[in-house]
C-alpha positions as CSV (number, residue, x, y, z in Angstrom):
1,M,-25.6,53.9,-47.8
2,K,-25.6,50.1,-49.0
3,L,-23.7,51.0,-52.4
4,Q,-20.7,53.0,-50.1
5,W,-21.3,50.0,-48.0
6,D,-20.3,47.5,-50.9
7,S,-17.7,50.0,-52.8
8,L,-15.8,50.3,-49.7
9,L,-16.2,46.2,-49.9
10,K,-15.4,45.9,-53.7
11,H,-12.0,48.3,-53.2
12,G,-10.9,46.3,-50.1
13,W,-10.8,49.3,-47.5
14,V,-12.5,47.4,-44.3
15,K,-9.2,45.0,-44.6
16,K,-6.9,48.7,-46.0
17,F,-8.4,49.9,-42.7
18,I,-7.3,47.1,-40.3
19,V,-3.9,46.8,-41.9
20,Y,-3.8,50.5,-41.2
21,I,-4.6,50.3,-37.4
22,I,-2.0,47.8,-37.0
23,G,0.4,50.0,-38.9
24,A,-0.1,52.8,-36.6
25,M,0.0,50.8,-34.1
26,V,3.3,49.6,-34.5
27,M,4.8,53.0,-36.3
28,T,3.4,54.2,-32.4
29,A,5.6,51.5,-30.7
30,L,8.5,52.5,-32.4
31,T,8.6,56.0,-31.9
32,N,8.0,55.7,-28.9
33,K,11.1,53.1,-28.4
34,A,12.7,55.6,-29.9
35,G,12.5,58.6,-27.9
36,F,10.2,60.6,-29.9
37,P,8.3,63.8,-28.2
38,R,5.3,62.9,-27.8
39,L,3.3,65.5,-29.7
40,F,5.2,64.1,-32.8
41,I,4.2,60.7,-32.4
42,V,0.3,62.0,-31.4
43,I,1.0,64.7,-34.7
44,F,2.0,62.1,-36.9
45,N,-0.8,59.5,-36.1
46,V,-4.0,62.3,-37.0
47,Y,-2.4,63.0,-40.5
48,A,-2.0,59.5,-40.9
49,F,-5.5,59.3,-40.6
50,A,-6.2,61.9,-42.4
51,C,-4.4,60.9,-45.5
52,F,-6.4,57.3,-44.9
53,L,-10.2,59.1,-44.6
54,F,-9.0,61.0,-48.1
55,Y,-8.2,57.9,-50.5
56,V,-11.0,56.3,-48.7
57,I,-13.5,58.9,-49.7
58,I,-11.9,59.3,-53.5
59,D,-12.6,55.6,-53.7
60,L,-16.8,56.4,-53.0
61,P,-19.3,56.3,-56.0
62,A,-19.4,59.4,-58.1
63,M,-22.2,62.0,-56.4
64,R,-24.4,62.8,-59.6
65,K,-24.3,65.7,-61.4
66,L,-25.4,68.9,-59.0
67,T,-26.2,72.3,-60.8
68,G,-27.3,75.8,-59.1
69,L,-28.1,76.3,-55.7
70,R,-28.3,72.9,-54.9
71,A,-24.2,72.2,-56.2
72,F,-22.9,75.8,-54.7
73,V,-24.8,74.7,-50.7
74,Y,-22.9,71.1,-51.5
75,L,-19.6,72.6,-51.9
76,I,-20.2,75.5,-49.0
77,A,-21.4,72.5,-46.5
78,T,-18.3,70.0,-47.9
79,F,-15.9,73.5,-46.9
80,A,-17.4,73.8,-43.7
81,L,-17.3,69.9,-43.0
82,F,-13.7,69.1,-43.7
83,S,-12.4,73.0,-42.4
84,G,-14.3,72.5,-39.0
85,L,-12.9,68.9,-38.9
86,Y,-9.2,70.5,-39.6
87,S,-9.5,73.8,-36.8
88,G,-11.2,70.9,-34.6
89,V,-8.2,68.7,-34.3
90,A,-5.9,71.2,-34.2
91,A,-7.4,72.5,-31.4
92,F,-6.7,69.2,-28.6
93,L,-2.8,70.3,-29.8
94,P,-0.8,72.5,-27.9
95,Q,-1.0,76.1,-29.6
96,F,1.9,78.7,-30.3
97,N,1.2,82.1,-27.5
98,P,3.2,84.5,-28.7
99,E,2.7,86.0,-25.3
100,F,4.8,82.8,-23.9
101,E,7.6,83.9,-25.9
102,L,7.3,87.9,-25.1
103,E,6.9,87.3,-21.4
104,E,10.4,85.4,-21.8
105,I,12.1,88.3,-23.5
106,R,10.4,90.7,-20.9
107,K,12.1,88.4,-17.9
108,P,15.4,90.7,-16.3
109,P,18.4,88.8,-16.7
110,V,19.6,86.4,-13.7
111,N,22.7,86.3,-12.7
112,L,23.4,82.7,-12.8
113,S,26.8,83.2,-12.0
114,A,25.9,83.9,-8.5
115,L,24.3,80.2,-7.8
116,S,26.2,77.3,-6.9
117,G,25.3,73.6,-6.8
118,P,21.2,72.7,-6.8
119,E,20.8,76.0,-7.9
120,A,22.8,75.9,-11.0
121,I,22.6,72.4,-11.9
122,K,18.4,73.4,-12.2
123,A,18.7,76.8,-13.7
124,G,21.5,74.3,-16.0
125,E,18.3,72.2,-16.7
126,A,16.1,75.4,-18.0
127,V,19.1,76.9,-20.2
128,Y,19.1,73.0,-21.7
129,N,15.6,72.9,-22.1
130,K,15.0,76.4,-23.6
131,N,17.3,75.4,-26.5
132,K,15.6,72.3,-26.8
133,C,18.8,70.0,-26.7
134,A,16.5,67.3,-26.1
135,N,15.4,67.0,-29.9
136,C,18.9,65.6,-30.7
137,H,20.4,64.5,-27.4
138,K,18.8,61.6,-24.7
139,F,19.5,63.1,-21.1
140,K,18.0,62.2,-18.0
141,G,15.9,59.6,-19.5
142,T,14.4,62.0,-21.4
143,G,14.8,62.9,-25.1
144,T,15.8,61.5,-28.5
145,S,19.5,60.4,-29.6
146,M,18.3,60.0,-33.5
147,R,20.9,62.8,-34.1
148,G,23.4,63.2,-31.5
149,P,25.0,61.1,-28.7
150,H,22.9,59.8,-25.6
151,F,24.0,61.5,-23.2
152,D,23.1,59.1,-20.6
153,L,25.3,56.2,-22.0
154,V,28.1,58.2,-23.3
155,Q,28.0,59.9,-19.5
156,I,28.3,63.0,-20.7
157,G,29.6,64.5,-17.4
158,L,32.9,62.4,-17.4
159,N,34.1,65.3,-19.9
160,D,35.5,68.4,-18.7
161,E,34.0,72.3,-18.8
162,K,36.3,73.2,-21.6
163,W,35.6,70.3,-23.4
164,L,32.2,70.5,-23.0
165,K,31.8,74.4,-23.8
166,E,34.0,74.0,-27.2
167,G,31.5,71.1,-28.2
168,I,28.5,73.7,-28.0
169,V,29.7,76.5,-29.0
170,N,32.3,74.9,-32.2
171,P,30.7,71.9,-32.7
172,R,32.1,71.0,-36.3
173,K,35.9,70.7,-34.8
174,D,35.5,67.3,-33.7
175,A,32.6,64.7,-34.1
176,A,31.9,61.9,-31.4
177,K,32.2,58.2,-32.0
178,G,29.7,57.1,-34.6
179,F,28.9,60.2,-35.7
180,E,31.6,61.4,-37.9
181,D,29.3,61.4,-41.3
182,Q,28.9,64.5,-43.3
183,K,25.3,64.7,-42.3
184,S,25.9,63.9,-38.0
185,K,28.5,66.6,-38.2
186,T,26.7,69.1,-39.3
187,A,23.6,68.2,-37.2
188,M,24.6,70.1,-34.5
189,P,24.2,74.2,-35.0
190,T,26.6,76.9,-34.5
191,Y,24.8,79.8,-33.4
192,F,24.6,78.2,-29.1
193,G,27.7,80.3,-28.8
194,E,25.4,83.4,-29.9
195,D,22.4,82.7,-28.2
196,I,23.6,81.3,-24.7
197,S,25.1,83.7,-22.5
198,E,28.5,82.9,-20.5
199,D,25.7,83.4,-17.5
200,E,23.2,80.5,-19.1
201,M,27.4,78.5,-20.7
202,G,28.1,78.3,-17.1
203,A,24.9,76.5,-15.8
204,L,24.4,74.6,-19.0
205,L,27.9,72.7,-18.2
206,A,26.8,72.2,-14.4
207,F,23.9,70.3,-15.7
208,L,25.9,68.3,-18.1
209,K,28.6,67.6,-15.9
210,T,25.8,65.4,-13.5
211,G,25.5,63.1,-16.6
212,W,28.2,60.1,-15.0
213,S,27.4,57.1,-13.3
214,K,29.4,55.1,-11.0
215,E,27.3,51.7,-12.0
216,N,28.3,51.4,-15.6
217,M,31.2,52.1,-17.7
218,P,30.9,54.6,-20.2
219,V,30.0,53.4,-24.0
220,R,30.9,55.0,-27.1
221,G,29.6,55.3,-30.7
222,K,25.7,55.7,-32.0
223,E,22.7,54.1,-30.7
224,D,21.0,53.0,-33.8
225,V,23.3,51.9,-35.7
226,G,24.5,48.7,-33.7
227,P,26.5,47.9,-30.1
228,M,28.1,50.8,-28.6
229,V,31.2,50.2,-27.2
230,R,32.5,50.0,-23.7
231,W,35.6,51.7,-22.7
232,D,37.2,49.3,-21.3
233,E,36.6,47.3,-25.4
234,D,38.1,50.9,-27.5
235,T,41.4,51.0,-28.2
236,E,41.4,54.4,-28.3
237,M,39.8,53.9,-24.4
238,I,42.1,51.4,-23.5
239,A,45.4,53.6,-24.5
240,M,44.0,56.4,-22.8
241,G,43.5,54.2,-19.8
242,K,46.9,53.2,-19.7
243,E,48.4,56.8,-20.0
244,T,45.9,57.2,-16.4
245,Y,47.3,54.1,-14.9
246,E,50.6,54.8,-15.6
247,G,50.8,58.1,-14.1
248,N,51.1,60.3,-17.6
249,L,47.7,62.2,-17.0
250,Y,46.6,63.1,-14.2
251,P,49.8,64.5,-11.6
252,G,50.0,62.5,-8.5
253,L,47.8,59.6,-9.7
254,N,49.5,56.8,-11.2
255,C,48.4,53.1,-10.1
256,S,51.8,51.2,-11.4
257,V,53.5,52.5,-8.0
258,C,51.9,49.7,-5.7
259,H,50.3,47.8,-9.0
260,G,53.4,47.3,-11.2
261,K,53.2,48.6,-15.1
262,D,52.4,44.8,-16.0
263,G,49.9,44.3,-13.0
264,I,52.7,42.4,-10.8
265,S,52.1,44.1,-7.3
266,I,55.0,46.0,-5.8
267,M,53.7,47.5,-2.7
268,Q,52.8,44.6,0.2
269,G,49.0,44.6,0.3
270,A,48.3,45.6,-3.2
271,R,46.0,43.4,-5.4
272,D,47.9,41.4,-8.2
273,L,45.6,42.5,-10.8
274,R,46.6,39.7,-13.5
275,D,45.0,37.1,-10.8
276,P,41.2,36.7,-11.8
277,N,40.7,34.5,-8.6
278,S,42.1,37.0,-6.6
279,I,39.6,37.4,-3.5
280,S,37.7,41.2,-2.7
281,K,38.6,42.5,0.8
282,R,36.1,45.3,0.1
283,P,33.4,45.6,3.8
284,G,30.5,43.9,2.3
285,K,32.3,42.3,-1.0
286,D,34.5,39.9,0.9
287,G,35.1,36.7,-0.5
288,K,34.3,37.9,-4.1
289,K,36.3,36.6,-6.8
290,L,37.7,39.5,-9.3
291,K,36.2,38.4,-12.0
292,D,33.4,38.6,-10.7
293,W,33.1,41.9,-9.9
294,T,31.3,44.6,-11.7
295,D,31.7,47.7,-13.4
296,A,30.3,49.3,-9.8
297,D,32.7,47.3,-8.2
298,W,35.4,48.5,-9.9
299,F,34.5,52.1,-9.4
300,D,34.1,51.6,-6.0
301,S,37.0,49.9,-4.9
302,V,39.3,52.9,-6.9
303,A,37.1,55.8,-6.5
304,N,36.2,55.1,-2.2
305,G,39.1,53.0,-1.7
306,I,39.7,49.2,0.9
307,P,39.6,49.9,4.6
308,K,42.5,48.9,6.2
309,T,44.7,48.2,2.6
310,P,47.4,50.3,0.6
311,M,44.1,51.4,-1.6
312,M,43.2,54.7,-0.7
313,P,40.2,56.7,-1.8
314,W,40.9,58.7,-5.6
315,L,37.8,60.2,-5.8
316,E,38.6,62.4,-3.6
317,Q,41.4,63.9,-5.2
318,Y,40.5,63.2,-9.0
319,P,37.3,63.7,-11.1
320,P,35.4,60.6,-12.0
321,R,36.5,60.4,-15.6
322,A,40.2,59.7,-14.3
323,I,38.9,56.7,-12.2
324,W,37.1,54.8,-15.1
325,L,40.5,55.4,-17.9
326,A,42.3,53.8,-14.4
327,V,39.8,50.9,-14.4
328,V,39.5,50.1,-18.3
329,Y,43.4,49.8,-17.9
330,A,43.5,47.6,-14.6
331,K,41.3,45.4,-16.1
332,Q,43.2,44.6,-18.8
333,F,45.9,42.5,-16.9
334,S,43.0,39.9,-15.4
335,K,41.4,39.5,-18.9
336,S,44.7,38.6,-20.5
337,K,44.6,35.8,-18.2
338,G,41.0,34.4,-19.1
339,K,38.6,33.6,-16.8
């Protein structure tokens, strides 16, 4: 025993073990922050430790030569020890259960198209989980966005159902911003159009449509390659916002009728969008200057309107995407004036 300990010290394995522990802790923290599944992190650490242990063992002094029955017994004992260790560790990990898959196959089809509201959304979440979408997308705070867009940040629910469905059944047609490289473009499987029934697709779309926020400006890009770009700082989205603001995208939604195409108010009582010091008249926000408005303030003023002013609540008639696009362009006027 003393000889083996001296050998470990001689090869610096005590220091290497300390380095291994620190490295394992760092890798665990990083993979956890990146959103890797907990099972992956556990298995990764198990195999990393097994490799470390293997290199420690092969550095130990050679055993004296064995022959005959003793050699056979040592061989069997060594095999049993490591097989037992491997099987014992594996027993603590989740196991594949064919009965689970068979039970899924035997289930009678459910008419998901008959569902609506919360029931459809819940059914859509089940479809999302069944197809392992969280392996490539982060949504509702779970999953990883290493290979696909971060649904929470890009606010996937702002897109219409036709666009969402096209992205699922024909993912090679258009690539999301930040995912234009060949590897990213081919990461999304092309078989979902066949694997997901029409009923399931409808429920899945209902679930995805819940992915938007009235608190934060949507962003575009790839999370792990640099800062994502806000819509109000993205030239393509600003141009789309201009079309919305001037009434060219959504029939009946035309901000320029009251606020003017250049931000100078035309209708009496409408806000001059060029003035960053313009005072808010929103309930609870009285006296707050335009330049101090948060994303949520902008969205709320357009979506819910402002009582006792010509500003009406537009969210009652138009989708959240239209509201954010209008906000994107409306913000540009006061930006050009500085703060």
